N, C-alpha and C positions, 0 to 999 in steps of 0.2 A: 220714213221706209221700213217695213218689216225684216228684220234679219232671217238668212232662211241659212241651214247648214245642210249640207251633202254628206250621206252617209249609211251605214247598214248599224242596226241594234245589236247585233253582234259583233261587230268591227269594238276591236279592246279601244281601239283609239278615238271613236266615235262617241264611247262609252266614255271617255275621259274628257271630252267636251261635253257632252250633253250634262254631265256633273256640275258642271262650272254655269249654265245656263240654267239647271234646276235650283241650284243654290239659292240665284240670287232672284228666280224665277223672272229672269228677261225674258220676255215677249218673242218668239220665233216662230218660222213654222219649219218642221222636220223633211225633206225630201230626200227618201231612201232608195239607193241606188239597189237595183236589182232587176230582176227579169221583169218582173210585176209591175216595173215601175218605169220604162224606156221615156217617157216622156223628160224622166229627169237625167238621163245620160249625157246628150247631146251637151247642155248647158253646161254641167258637170266636167265634160272633159274639154271645151271651151275655153272654162275657168283655168283648169288645171293640168294641163297635157301630160300632165306625169303619172294620171289614172291612179291618183289617191288619194283615199278621205279618212279624215273630216275635210272638208272646205266650207269656209262660211264667208257666206255671198251677205255684204252689206252697199246695197245698192249696187253700183259699177263696180265698188271695191272690194277683192278677192282676197280673205286671207288662208292661208293652209298652215298645216301643223299644229294638233294639236297644242300645246304647250304654248306657240304665237297665240293661235284662236284665244286662250284663256286670259294672254297679257295682252292682247286687244280688246278683249271684254270688256277689264277690269279698268284699262284705259276709256275706254269711250263709252261703255254703259256699267259703271260701277254701281255697286247695290250694299245692300248691309253686311252682305261678310266679303269681307278683303282677302283676298285671293293670293292677293299680292301685297307682302308686309310694306310700310309706309320705311319702317329702318333698314337701312341701304344692310347694313351687316348680316340681319333676319332674312330681307331677299336674297340674300348670295347663298344662303344655307338651303331655303327653300327652294332654287333654282339648282342648288348640286344635288338636292336629293329627288329633285324633278326626275334629273340626269340619270340617277340611279337607278330608279324604277324602272324606267323607259329602257336603260341598257345593261342592265345587272340582272333585272328582274324578268321582265317584257322579251327583252333578246334570248335570255336562255330560255325561256320556255319555248319559245319560237323555232329554237331548234328540232324540238320533238316533234310539233307541229308539222312543221315543213320536209324534217323526213319522213312522216307517215305520210306527207302527199307527194312524194316521190320529189321531190324541188332538190335534196342535199344527196349526191352520192353516198349513200351509208343506208343501213336498215334501219328500219321503223324502230327495232331492239335498240340500233346502236343510237340514234337519234335521243332517245329516252334513255338512254344512260350517261350520255355525254348531259346532257339539259338537266339532269337529277345532280349530275358532279357541281356542274356551274351555280345551280338554282343551292346547293347546300350554303356554298360559299357566301353566296348572298345571306341569305337567312340566317346565319352566322353573324356575320357583320350586322344585320340589320337589329338581331333580338341584345345586344350590345346599344346600340345609337339609340333604340327607345326605352332604355331604362329611365322613370322618371317623366315618363311624357304620355298624355293622352293622344298626340295627334304628331305626325311624323315628326316636324319643326318646334313641337311644343304644345303649347295650351287648344292654337288656334288652328281652325281647320285651313288647309290653302292649297295652293296648286298641288304640292307635295301629296297631297291628301286622294288630290283627283287622279294623278298619277298613279299613285299608291293603289286606288281600289281594284281598275281591272287588272294590273298585273299581279297583284296578289291572289283574285279570283281566279286566275284561271291558270297560273303557276302552282298553286295548290290541287287543281284539277289533275294537273302532270304530273306533278310531285307532292306530295302533300307533307305539310311542316309538320316535321318531327313533334314528337310531344316535349322533347326537350328544351322547347324555344317558346315556353308559355308565352311571353310578353308578344311576340309576333302571331301565335297563333290570336291571341284576344287582341291585339290589334286589328286584325282583319276581319276579327268580329265585330267589332266597332265599326269599320267601314263599311259591312255590309247592312252594319242597322242604321245607318244614316239616310234619311228619308230620299237624298237624292240620288245616292246611287241604288238604293233600293227600287226606286223608281224604273231607273235603265236597267237593273236586273231582271223584271217584271215584264217587262217594254220587251227584253230580247229571249226570255222565256221560249217562245213557240222556233227559235231556231236551234233551242240544242242538239236537235241531232246531227245537226253540220258541223258539229267538232271532231276534229278528225280522231282521235283519241278516243276516243267516246265519254259523255260528259256523264259525272256521277250523280247518282240521285239522293242529291244533297243541294245545298245551296239556293 
């Protein structure tokens, strides 16, 4: 049975799941959710009435939430890149960093996006200022945490880096990482150069005009 991933190429959490699939060259069918692909919407909503993506379909089984999808792939469809370490202590660090990037980087960036879309009772400028304040704290913590490391948790590319890739990609568009954080800037550059994420970036490139804050002419 071929795996199927429901999502959108410009969605940060869809990209997070795509990275894991691309890392291990796991065969799957991408079922895009959008106005041009109505044939996928009914099955996606049937599988996950919460109306969020990505959603992974493995036959009759449905797996939701990007982190859980990656854990599921590691368990059921392991490949040469072990995104979840075998060592429990290292695995705990990887899972913590995965949550850090989702909750303290991606969620902070999303404040500015939601304000620009009118989803929060604040001005576009206030939303961006609040996002910048929160991102500065996250950036400062990450600059220290990355000392002596190639990837988020050490020398190996893991689930944490799958989370970091879209988080830092869009966060830097919203509030650029200052020059005073050279380790974090270099880490973001390594993430963008990773073939799995570079592929996801290129697939999402046509949708950049959708970014409500205005996509910069870079990356």
